[in-house]
C-alpha positions in Angstrom: 78.6 130.8 -44.5 79.3 127.2 -45.4 81.0 126.4 -42.1 78.1 128.0 -40.1 75.6 126.0 -42.2 77.5 122.8 -41.4 77.0 123.7 -37.7 73.2 124.2 -38.2 73.2 128.0 -38.4 71.5 129.5 -41.3 72.9 132.8 -42.7 72.1 135.0 -45.6 73.1 138.1 -47.4 70.5 140.9 -46.9 72.0 144.0 -48.2 72.4 143.8 -52.0 73.5 147.2 -53.2 70.7 149.2 -54.8 72.6 149.8 -58.0 72.8 146.0 -58.5 69.0 145.5 -58.1 67.4 144.4 -61.4 65.3 147.6 -61.7 68.3 149.9 -61.4 70.5 147.8 -63.7 67.8 147.8 -66.3 66.7 151.4 -66.0 70.1 153.1 -65.5 72.5 150.5 -66.8 74.4 150.2 -63.5 76.9 147.3 -63.1 79.2 145.8 -60.6 82.2 148.1 -60.2 80.1 151.3 -60.2 80.0 151.6 -56.4 83.1 149.8 -55.0 82.5 150.7 -51.3 79.0 149.3 -51.2 80.1 146.3 -53.2 82.9 145.7 -50.8 80.5 145.7 -47.9 78.1 143.4 -49.8 80.9 140.9 -50.5 82.0 140.8 -46.8 78.8 141.0 -44.8 76.6 138.2 -43.6 73.4 138.2 -41.5 73.2 135.7 -38.6 70.0 134.6 -36.8 68.5 137.4 -34.7 64.8 137.4 -33.9 62.6 137.8 -30.9 61.9 134.1 -30.3 65.6 133.1 -30.4 66.3 131.5 -27.0 69.3 132.4 -24.8 71.0 129.0 -25.4 70.6 129.4 -29.1 72.1 132.9 -29.0 75.1 131.6 -27.1 75.5 128.7 -29.6 75.4 131.1 -32.6 77.9 133.4 -30.9 80.3 130.5 -30.0 80.1 129.1 -33.5 80.7 132.5 -35.2 83.7 133.1 -32.9 85.0 129.6 -33.7 84.6 130.1 -37.4 86.4 133.5 -37.6 89.2 132.5 -35.2 
C-alpha cells in the first residue's frame, strides 16, 4: 500500500471482518483470532481504484503499478 501511495495510487482496506466490528466485539466479546480465515483475508487484501469515471489510461497506470509492486 505504501509503495502504491508513493506512485500516486490510493488504496484502502474495505473488508474488515464482521466479528472485529465494534458492535460485535462489544455485544459478543469477539476478538482477533476467533475467525482465522476471514482475518487472513483481511490482512492480505487491498482495494485498488475502480470506479466508473476512471479513464482508460488511469486503469493502465494502476495495473502497471500493481504489477511492478508485486513483481
